[in-house]
C-alpha positions as CSV (number, residue, x, y, z in Angstrom):
1,M,133.1,237.5,140.4
2,D,131.1,240.0,142.4
3,D,128.5,242.0,140.4
4,Y,128.1,241.0,136.8
5,V,125.9,241.7,133.8
6,L,124.3,238.8,132.0
7,I,123.6,239.1,128.3
8,V,121.2,236.8,126.5
9,D,121.1,237.0,122.7
10,D,121.2,234.3,120.0
11,Q,123.2,236.6,117.7
12,I,126.9,236.3,118.4
13,G,127.7,239.8,117.0
14,I,125.3,241.5,119.5
15,R,126.7,239.5,122.4
16,I,130.3,240.5,121.5
17,L,129.3,244.2,121.0
18,L,127.5,244.3,124.4
19,E,130.3,242.4,126.1
20,E,132.8,245.0,124.9
21,I,130.6,247.9,126.0
22,I,130.1,246.4,129.4
23,K,133.7,245.5,130.0
24,N,134.8,248.9,128.9
25,E,132.5,250.3,131.6
26,G,134.4,248.3,134.1
27,Y,131.9,245.5,134.8
28,E,132.1,241.8,134.7
29,V,130.0,240.2,132.0
30,L,128.8,236.7,131.0
31,S,126.8,236.0,127.9
32,C,124.5,233.2,126.8
33,E,122.8,232.4,123.6
34,S,119.6,230.9,125.0
35,G,117.1,231.3,127.8
36,A,117.9,227.8,129.2
37,E,121.6,228.6,129.3
38,A,120.8,231.9,131.1
39,L,118.7,230.1,133.7
40,E,121.7,227.9,134.5
41,C,123.9,231.0,134.9
42,I,121.3,232.6,137.2
43,Q,121.0,229.5,139.3
44,R,124.8,229.7,140.0
45,K,124.9,233.5,140.7
46,I,122.3,236.2,140.2
47,P,123.5,239.1,138.0
48,S,123.1,242.7,138.9
49,L,121.6,243.4,135.5
50,L,120.1,241.2,132.7
51,L,120.1,242.3,129.1
52,T,118.0,239.9,127.0
53,D,116.8,239.7,123.5
54,F,113.0,239.3,123.2
55,W,113.1,236.9,120.4
56,L,115.1,233.9,121.4
57,P,114.8,230.3,120.1
58,V,112.9,227.8,122.3
59,M,112.2,230.2,125.2
60,N,111.6,233.9,124.4
61,G,112.8,236.8,126.6
62,A,109.3,237.1,128.3
63,E,109.3,233.4,129.2
64,L,112.8,233.6,130.5
65,I,111.9,236.5,132.8
66,E,108.7,234.8,133.9
67,R,110.6,231.7,134.9
68,I,113.1,233.9,136.9
69,E,110.2,235.8,138.6
70,Q,108.4,232.5,139.5
71,Q,111.4,231.8,141.7
72,N,110.9,235.2,143.4
73,I,114.1,236.5,141.8
74,Y,113.8,240.0,140.4
75,I,116.8,241.2,138.3
76,P,116.7,244.7,136.8
77,T,116.2,243.8,133.1
78,I,116.7,245.5,129.8
79,V,114.8,243.8,126.9
80,M,116.1,244.3,123.4
81,S,113.8,243.8,120.4
82,G,113.5,244.7,116.8
83,L,109.8,245.1,117.5
84,P,109.8,247.1,120.8
85,E,106.1,247.8,120.9
86,E,105.2,244.1,120.7
87,A,107.9,243.3,123.3
88,K,106.4,246.0,125.6
89,E,102.9,244.6,125.1
90,R,104.0,241.0,125.8
91,T,106.1,241.9,128.9
92,S,103.9,244.5,130.6
93,H,103.0,242.0,133.4
94,L,106.6,241.5,134.3
95,Q,108.1,243.4,137.3
96,S,111.8,243.1,136.5
97,I,111.8,245.0,133.2
98,H,113.1,248.5,133.5
99,Q,113.7,249.2,129.8
100,I,112.7,248.1,126.3
101,L,115.5,248.9,123.9
102,A,114.8,249.0,120.1
103,K,117.2,247.1,117.9
104,P,119.3,248.2,116.2
105,F,120.4,250.3,119.1
106,N,122.6,253.3,119.6
107,V,125.8,252.3,121.5
108,T,125.9,255.5,123.6
109,Q,122.3,255.0,124.6
110,V,123.0,251.4,125.7
111,K,125.9,252.6,127.8
112,Q,123.7,255.2,129.5
113,H,121.0,252.6,130.2
114,I,123.5,250.1,131.6
115,Q,125.2,252.8,133.8
116,T,121.8,254.0,135.1
117,R,120.6,250.5,136.0
118,L,123.9,249.4,137.7
119,K,124.1,252.6,139.7
120,K,120.6,252.0,141.1
121,T,121.5,248.4,142.1
122,N,124.8,249.2,143.8
């Protein structure tokens, strides 16, 4: 697997929807339901793009990104949240975040954000 997109969301429906969107755009995709699982994936291979829910059990999206950045790994990241303003406030110190996406999201908008981020990294 060359470049891939990593999805982190504890809701299976969101993971499946995002997987379909990303696969239809021609990219490889992996998905995880927790921050701990995502860290394991990232240790094996760093993704080209990370899409993570802000509210995850045990380790929220901000904590996940902090743990990644502490290892000097900076992955272009889109954070998804039902409370985008709170997510923006609580992640403002993180360098990897390129976009905060409000949930529920518009599929066309998600495609555009993914395409934009992947074109910048390739």
